[in-house]
Structure formats: C-alpha cells, structure tokens
C-alpha beads as a LAMMPS data file, in Angstrom:
LAMMPS data file: protein, C-alpha beads

76 atoms
75 bonds

1 atom types
1 bond types

-500.0 500.0 xlo xhi
-500.0 500.0 ylo yhi
-500.0 500.0 zlo zhi

Masses

1 110.0

Atoms # bond

1 1 1 0.000 0.000 0.000
2 1 1 1.209 3.437 -0.722
3 1 1 1.162 6.394 1.630
4 1 1 -1.955 7.951 0.107
5 1 1 -3.949 4.754 0.569
6 1 1 -2.740 4.400 4.147
7 1 1 -3.620 7.995 4.906
8 1 1 -7.081 7.580 3.399
9 1 1 -7.591 4.393 5.389
10 1 1 -6.491 6.137 8.574
11 1 1 -8.872 9.043 7.917
12 1 1 -11.713 6.634 7.225
13 1 1 -11.015 4.720 10.423
14 1 1 -10.889 7.953 12.416
15 1 1 -14.163 9.022 10.860
16 1 1 -15.770 5.666 11.652
17 1 1 -14.547 5.787 15.244
18 1 1 -15.932 9.305 15.649
19 1 1 -19.260 8.275 14.126
20 1 1 -19.403 5.206 16.354
21 1 1 -18.793 7.344 19.430
22 1 1 -21.560 9.716 18.376
23 1 1 -23.936 6.813 17.807
24 1 1 -23.109 5.365 21.211
25 1 1 -23.886 8.733 22.776
26 1 1 -27.146 8.852 20.828
27 1 1 -28.059 5.366 22.062
28 1 1 -27.505 6.406 25.685
29 1 1 -29.624 9.529 25.173
30 1 1 -32.405 7.565 23.489
31 1 1 -32.395 4.960 26.262
32 1 1 -32.745 7.729 28.845
33 1 1 -35.602 9.284 26.886
34 1 1 -37.252 5.899 26.501
35 1 1 -37.049 5.253 30.248
36 1 1 -38.559 8.668 30.971
37 1 1 -41.362 8.085 28.469
38 1 1 -42.103 4.665 29.965
39 1 1 -42.320 6.265 33.421
40 1 1 -44.524 9.070 32.080
41 1 1 -46.755 6.531 30.349
42 1 1 -47.177 4.485 33.521
43 1 1 -48.050 7.629 35.462
44 1 1 -50.610 8.667 32.854
45 1 1 -52.169 5.200 32.892
46 1 1 -52.478 5.339 36.687
47 1 1 -54.016 8.800 36.487
48 1 1 -56.472 7.571 33.859
49 1 1 -57.495 4.673 36.099
50 1 1 -57.923 7.012 39.055
51 1 1 -60.007 9.407 36.950
52 1 1 -62.133 6.528 35.702
53 1 1 -62.745 5.433 39.292
54 1 1 -63.650 8.993 40.300
55 1 1 -66.012 9.225 37.337
56 1 1 -67.710 5.969 38.349
57 1 1 -68.059 7.221 41.928
58 1 1 -69.538 10.518 40.713
59 1 1 -71.931 8.658 38.421
60 1 1 -73.055 6.423 41.267
61 1 1 -73.573 9.432 43.526
62 1 1 -75.529 11.288 40.854
63 1 1 -77.690 8.225 40.172
64 1 1 -78.441 7.952 43.884
65 1 1 -79.367 11.622 44.087
66 1 1 -81.570 11.314 41.026
67 1 1 -83.325 8.305 42.551
68 1 1 -83.928 10.273 45.778
69 1 1 -85.286 13.214 43.802
70 1 1 -87.617 11.005 41.802
71 1 1 -88.816 9.259 44.968
72 1 1 -89.457 12.626 46.628
73 1 1 -91.412 13.870 43.614
74 1 1 -93.536 10.703 43.527
75 1 1 -94.267 10.993 47.252
76 1 1 -95.504 14.560 46.828

Bonds

1 1 1 2
2 1 2 3
3 1 3 4
4 1 4 5
5 1 5 6
6 1 6 7
7 1 7 8
8 1 8 9
9 1 9 10
10 1 10 11
11 1 11 12
12 1 12 13
13 1 13 14
14 1 14 15
15 1 15 16
16 1 16 17
17 1 17 18
18 1 18 19
19 1 19 20
20 1 20 21
21 1 21 22
22 1 22 23
23 1 23 24
24 1 24 25
25 1 25 26
26 1 26 27
27 1 27 28
28 1 28 29
29 1 29 30
30 1 30 31
31 1 31 32
32 1 32 33
33 1 33 34
34 1 34 35
35 1 35 36
36 1 36 37
37 1 37 38
38 1 38 39
39 1 39 40
40 1 40 41
41 1 41 42
42 1 42 43
43 1 43 44
44 1 44 45
45 1 45 46
46 1 46 47
47 1 47 48
48 1 48 49
49 1 49 50
50 1 50 51
51 1 51 52
52 1 52 53
53 1 53 54
54 1 54 55
55 1 55 56
56 1 56 57
57 1 57 58
58 1 58 59
59 1 59 60
60 1 60 61
61 1 61 62
62 1 62 63
63 1 63 64
64 1 64 65
65 1 65 66
66 1 66 67
67 1 67 68
68 1 68 69
69 1 69 70
70 1 70 71
71 1 71 72
72 1 72 73
73 1 73 74
74 1 74 75
75 1 75 76
C-alpha cells in the first residue's frame, strides 16, 4: 500500500470511530428518553385509572341523588 492509501484508510477509520462514538452517545440519550417516556406513560395510565374510578363514583352518587329526587317527587 502506498502512503496515500494508508492515509485515506487512517482518515476513514478515524471518521468511523468518531461516528461510532456519536452513535453510542445517541443510544444512551435515546435509552434515557425511553425510560422517561415509559415512566410518564405508567403515570398517565395510573391517572387515567384514578379518573375513571372517580367518574364511576360521581356517576353512582348522581344516580343515587336522582333516585332520591324522583322518589321525593312521587311521594308529593
């Protein structure tokens, strides 16, 4: 191999190493983002379940109040 070929190969290797390092950094960043999004998703799912439970409780309460109101109107 001549000097030009060796120099080109060295530059290519350096470029590949730099790109690999950048990709490894990107992978770490994406893993961190993924973990945060998983946590956020779990929190949102819990909040949705809690809101659903609250909505059911409110619906039950309103149904009970409506029944009382209808009973009171029929008694009058």
